[in-house]
C-alpha positions as a Markdown table, in Angstrom:
| # | Residue | x | y | z |
|---|---|---|---|---|
| 1 | Met | 0.0 | 0.0 | 0.0 |
| 2 | Ile | 1.0 | 3.6 | -0.6 |
| 3 | Asn | 0.4 | 6.3 | 1.9 |
| 4 | Pro | -1.3 | 9.0 | -0.1 |
| 5 | Val | -0.1 | 11.7 | 2.2 |
| 6 | Leu | 3.5 | 11.0 | 1.1 |
| 7 | Ala | 2.8 | 10.1 | -2.6 |
| 8 | Glu | 2.3 | 12.7 | -5.3 |
| 9 | Pro | -1.2 | 12.6 | -6.9 |
| 10 | Arg | -1.2 | 10.5 | -10.1 |
| 11 | Thr | -3.1 | 11.7 | -13.2 |
| 12 | Asn | -4.1 | 9.4 | -16.0 |
| 13 | Lys | -3.0 | 11.5 | -19.0 |
| 14 | Thr | -3.8 | 9.1 | -21.8 |
| 15 | Thr | -6.4 | 11.4 | -23.2 |
| 16 | Val | -5.7 | 14.9 | -24.5 |
| 17 | Ala | -9.4 | 16.0 | -25.0 |
| 18 | Ala | -11.3 | 17.1 | -22.0 |
| 19 | Pro | -13.7 | 14.4 | -20.7 |
| 20 | Leu | -17.5 | 14.9 | -20.5 |
| 21 | Leu | -17.6 | 14.0 | -16.8 |
| 22 | Thr | -15.4 | 14.1 | -13.8 |
| 23 | Leu | -16.3 | 11.4 | -11.3 |
| 24 | Phe | -15.0 | 11.8 | -7.8 |
| 25 | Thr | -15.5 | 9.9 | -4.6 |
| 26 | Val | -14.3 | 9.4 | -1.0 |
| 27 | Leu | -13.1 | 5.8 | -0.5 |
| 28 | Lys | -13.4 | 3.6 | 2.5 |
| 29 | Pro | -10.4 | 1.6 | 3.6 |
| 30 | Phe | -9.8 | -1.3 | 1.1 |
| 31 | Glu | -10.7 | -4.0 | 3.6 |
| 32 | Gly | -13.1 | -6.9 | 3.3 |
| 33 | Glu | -16.3 | -6.3 | 1.3 |
| 34 | Ala | -15.4 | -2.6 | 0.9 |
| 35 | Asp | -12.3 | -3.7 | -1.1 |
| 36 | Thr | -14.3 | -5.9 | -3.4 |
| 37 | His | -17.2 | -3.4 | -3.9 |
| 38 | Gln | -14.9 | -0.4 | -4.5 |
| 39 | Arg | -12.7 | -2.3 | -7.0 |
| 40 | Asn | -15.8 | -3.3 | -8.9 |
| 41 | Ala | -17.1 | 0.2 | -9.0 |
| 42 | Ile | -13.8 | 1.8 | -10.0 |
| 43 | Ala | -13.4 | -0.8 | -12.7 |
| 44 | Ser | -16.8 | 0.1 | -14.1 |
| 45 | Trp | -15.9 | 3.8 | -14.1 |
| 46 | Gln | -12.6 | 3.1 | -15.8 |
| 47 | Ala | -14.5 | 1.3 | -18.6 |
| 48 | Leu | -16.3 | 4.7 | -19.3 |
| 49 | Gln | -13.0 | 6.4 | -20.2 |
| 50 | Pro | -12.2 | 8.6 | -22.1 |
| 51 | Gln | -15.7 | 10.2 | -21.5 |
| 52 | Val | -14.9 | 10.3 | -17.8 |
| 53 | Glu | -12.0 | 11.1 | -15.6 |
| 54 | Ile | -11.7 | 9.7 | -12.1 |
| 55 | Ile | -10.5 | 11.5 | -8.9 |
| 56 | Leu | -10.2 | 9.5 | -5.8 |
| 57 | Phe | -10.0 | 10.7 | -2.2 |
| 58 | Ser | -9.3 | 8.7 | 0.9 |
| 59 | Asp | -8.5 | 9.1 | 4.6 |
| 60 | Ser | -6.6 | 5.8 | 4.6 |
| 61 | Asp | -4.1 | 4.1 | 2.4 |
| 62 | Ile | -4.9 | 3.4 | -1.3 |
| 63 | Pro | -3.6 | 0.2 | -2.8 |
| 64 | Ala | -0.7 | 0.8 | -5.2 |
| 65 | Asp | -2.5 | -0.7 | -8.2 |
| 66 | Ile | -5.3 | 1.8 | -7.8 |
| 67 | His | -3.0 | 4.8 | -6.8 |
| 68 | Leu | -0.9 | 4.3 | -10.0 |
| 69 | Lys | -3.9 | 4.5 | -12.3 |
| 70 | Phe | -5.8 | 7.4 | -11.0 |
| 71 | Gln | -5.5 | 10.9 | -9.6 |
| 72 | Cys | -5.6 | 10.3 | -5.8 |
| 73 | His | -5.7 | 12.7 | -2.9 |
| 74 | His | -5.6 | 12.3 | 0.9 |
| 75 | Thr | -8.5 | 13.9 | 2.7 |
| 76 | Arg | -7.0 | 16.1 | 5.4 |
| 77 | Lys | -10.1 | 17.6 | 6.9 |
| 78 | Thr | -12.2 | 15.5 | 9.3 |
| 79 | Asn | -14.8 | 16.2 | 12.0 |
| 80 | Glu | -14.4 | 15.3 | 15.6 |
| 81 | His | -15.2 | 11.6 | 14.8 |
| 82 | Gly | -12.6 | 11.4 | 12.1 |
| 83 | Thr | -15.2 | 11.4 | 9.3 |
| 84 | Pro | -13.9 | 13.2 | 6.1 |
| 85 | Leu | -15.4 | 16.6 | 5.4 |
| 86 | Leu | -16.5 | 17.3 | 1.8 |
| 87 | Asp | -15.7 | 21.0 | 1.4 |
| 88 | Asp | -12.1 | 20.2 | 0.5 |
| 89 | Val | -13.1 | 17.3 | -1.7 |
| 90 | Phe | -15.5 | 19.4 | -3.8 |
| 91 | Arg | -12.9 | 22.2 | -4.0 |
| 92 | Ile | -10.2 | 20.0 | -5.3 |
| 93 | Ala | -12.6 | 18.3 | -7.8 |
| 94 | Ala | -13.7 | 21.7 | -9.0 |
| 95 | Ser | -10.2 | 23.0 | -9.5 |
| 96 | Glu | -8.6 | 19.8 | -10.9 |
| 97 | Gly | -11.5 | 18.3 | -12.8 |
| 98 | Arg | -11.7 | 18.9 | -16.5 |
| 99 | Gly | -15.2 | 17.6 | -17.3 |
| 100 | Ala | -18.2 | 19.7 | -18.3 |
| 101 | Ala | -20.0 | 18.1 | -15.4 |
| 102 | Arg | -19.0 | 16.6 | -12.0 |
| 103 | Ala | -20.4 | 13.5 | -10.4 |
| 104 | Phe | -19.9 | 12.8 | -6.7 |
| 105 | Val | -20.6 | 9.1 | -6.5 |
| 106 | Asn | -20.5 | 6.7 | -3.6 |
| 107 | Ala | -17.4 | 4.5 | -4.0 |
| 108 | Asp | -19.3 | 1.2 | -4.3 |
| 109 | Ile | -21.7 | 2.2 | -7.2 |
| 110 | Ile | -21.2 | 0.4 | -10.5 |
| 111 | Leu | -22.0 | 2.6 | -13.5 |
| 112 | Asp | -22.5 | 1.9 | -17.2 |
| 113 | His | -22.7 | 4.0 | -20.4 |
| 114 | Arg | -26.3 | 5.0 | -19.5 |
| 115 | Phe | -24.9 | 7.2 | -16.7 |
| 116 | Val | -22.7 | 9.1 | -19.2 |
| 117 | Gln | -25.5 | 9.4 | -21.7 |
| 118 | Ala | -27.9 | 10.8 | -19.1 |
| 119 | Thr | -25.3 | 13.3 | -18.1 |
| 120 | Lys | -24.7 | 14.3 | -21.7 |
| 121 | Arg | -28.4 | 15.0 | -22.1 |
| 122 | Leu | -28.4 | 17.2 | -19.1 |
| 123 | Ile | -25.4 | 19.1 | -20.3 |
| 124 | Gln | -27.0 | 19.7 | -23.7 |
| 125 | Ser | -30.4 | 20.7 | -22.2 |
| 126 | Glu | -31.7 | 24.2 | -22.0 |
| 127 | Trp | -31.2 | 24.3 | -18.2 |
| 128 | Lys | -28.2 | 26.4 | -17.1 |
| 129 | Ser | -28.2 | 25.0 | -13.6 |
| 130 | Trp | -29.3 | 21.5 | -12.6 |
| 131 | Leu | -28.7 | 18.8 | -10.1 |
| 132 | Ala | -29.3 | 15.1 | -10.7 |
| 133 | Ile | -29.6 | 12.9 | -7.6 |
| 134 | Gly | -30.1 | 9.1 | -7.5 |
| 135 | Gln | -30.1 | 6.0 | -5.4 |
| 136 | Arg | -28.7 | 2.6 | -6.0 |
| 137 | Thr | -30.3 | -0.8 | -6.7 |
| 138 | Glu | -29.1 | -3.3 | -4.2 |
| 139 | Tyr | -27.5 | -6.4 | -5.6 |
| 140 | Glu | -24.8 | -8.7 | -4.0 |
| 141 | Met | -22.0 | -9.0 | -6.6 |
| 142 | Pro | -19.9 | -12.1 | -6.6 |
| 143 | Ala | -16.4 | -11.5 | -5.2 |
| 144 | Asp | -14.7 | -13.0 | -8.2 |
| 145 | Val | -15.7 | -10.6 | -11.0 |
| 146 | Asp | -13.4 | -10.8 | -14.0 |
| 147 | His | -12.8 | -7.2 | -15.0 |
| 148 | Ala | -10.8 | -8.3 | -18.0 |
| 149 | Asn | -14.0 | -9.7 | -19.5 |
| 150 | Asp | -15.4 | -6.8 | -21.6 |
| 151 | Asp | -19.0 | -8.0 | -21.0 |
| 152 | Trp | -18.9 | -8.1 | -17.2 |
| 153 | Ile | -20.7 | -4.7 | -16.7 |
| 154 | Ala | -23.5 | -5.6 | -19.1 |
| 155 | Glu | -23.9 | -9.0 | -17.5 |
| 156 | Cys | -23.9 | -7.3 | -14.1 |
| 157 | Phe | -26.7 | -4.9 | -15.1 |
| 158 | Lys | -28.8 | -7.8 | -16.5 |
| 159 | Lys | -28.7 | -9.5 | -13.1 |
| 160 | Ile | -29.3 | -6.2 | -11.3 |
| 161 | Glu | -32.4 | -5.5 | -13.4 |
| 162 | Ser | -33.8 | -8.9 | -12.8 |
| 163 | Asp | -32.7 | -9.6 | -9.2 |
| 164 | Gly | -31.9 | -6.3 | -7.7 |
| 165 | Thr | -34.0 | -4.4 | -5.1 |
| 166 | Gly | -34.4 | -0.7 | -4.7 |
| 167 | Ala | -32.4 | 0.9 | -1.9 |
| 168 | Ser | -34.1 | 2.9 | 0.9 |
| 169 | Ile | -35.5 | 6.2 | -0.2 |
| 170 | Val | -33.1 | 7.9 | 2.2 |
| 171 | Cys | -30.1 | 6.6 | 0.1 |
| 172 | Lys | -28.5 | 9.2 | -2.1 |
| 173 | Asp | -25.7 | 7.5 | -4.0 |
| 174 | Tyr | -24.7 | 10.1 | -6.7 |
| 175 | Phe | -25.0 | 13.8 | -7.3 |
| 176 | Val | -24.3 | 15.1 | -10.8 |
| 177 | Phe | -24.1 | 18.8 | -11.6 |
| 178 | Pro | -22.5 | 21.3 | -14.0 |
| 179 | Ala | -18.8 | 22.0 | -13.4 |
| 180 | Asp | -19.4 | 25.6 | -12.3 |
| 181 | Leu | -21.7 | 24.6 | -9.4 |
| 182 | Tyr | -20.8 | 23.5 | -5.9 |
| 183 | Gln | -17.2 | 24.7 | -6.0 |
| 184 | Asp | -17.5 | 26.1 | -2.5 |
| 185 | Ile | -19.7 | 24.1 | -0.1 |
| 186 | Pro | -19.9 | 24.0 | 3.7 |
| 187 | Ala | -17.8 | 21.5 | 5.6 |
| 188 | Phe | -20.4 | 18.7 | 5.5 |
| 189 | Ala | -19.2 | 15.3 | 6.8 |
| 190 | Ile | -19.6 | 12.4 | 4.4 |
| 191 | Gly | -22.6 | 10.2 | 5.2 |
| 192 | Arg | -21.4 | 6.8 | 6.2 |
| 193 | Gly | -23.5 | 3.9 | 7.6 |
| 194 | Asn | -22.2 | 1.4 | 10.1 |
């Protein structure tokens, strides 16, 4: 593992053109189920490149294989319980992101091309300001997903659509908005369940 406090942020510079969307998240420690869920989510986001760029934030160590592929930052601001605060996260995503829109997404949410298509429709809409909020569909992914298989995301969504269940109405798993919004927000603590 690499300690992100000591390591320089990595940027994936394989694409010259600006992406449509900057995805950013605050990671949990890569332990147990969180490791599997986050790796699946990040692999699904990576499959959306070059239309998206990914910025990762963490208050703990990020595994070297993840740190080397993406732009990573250590969250320095926390509340009295050690929970990361989002004002710094949103500020950095606003200043370093290149997408026409930003998406703050929970780190365990698998996305496919429909997420990018919906964002593109919002960007091209007549609305100058907008905010899209959504919740997940619950589905227990197998721990041994083969990310090298190009069809894994489509297969995953087929299973989610047939066997998934809607999350609680209180769950808010992604927030998508134009790049010029939410550059300066209050020091909210990230919502984390037990």
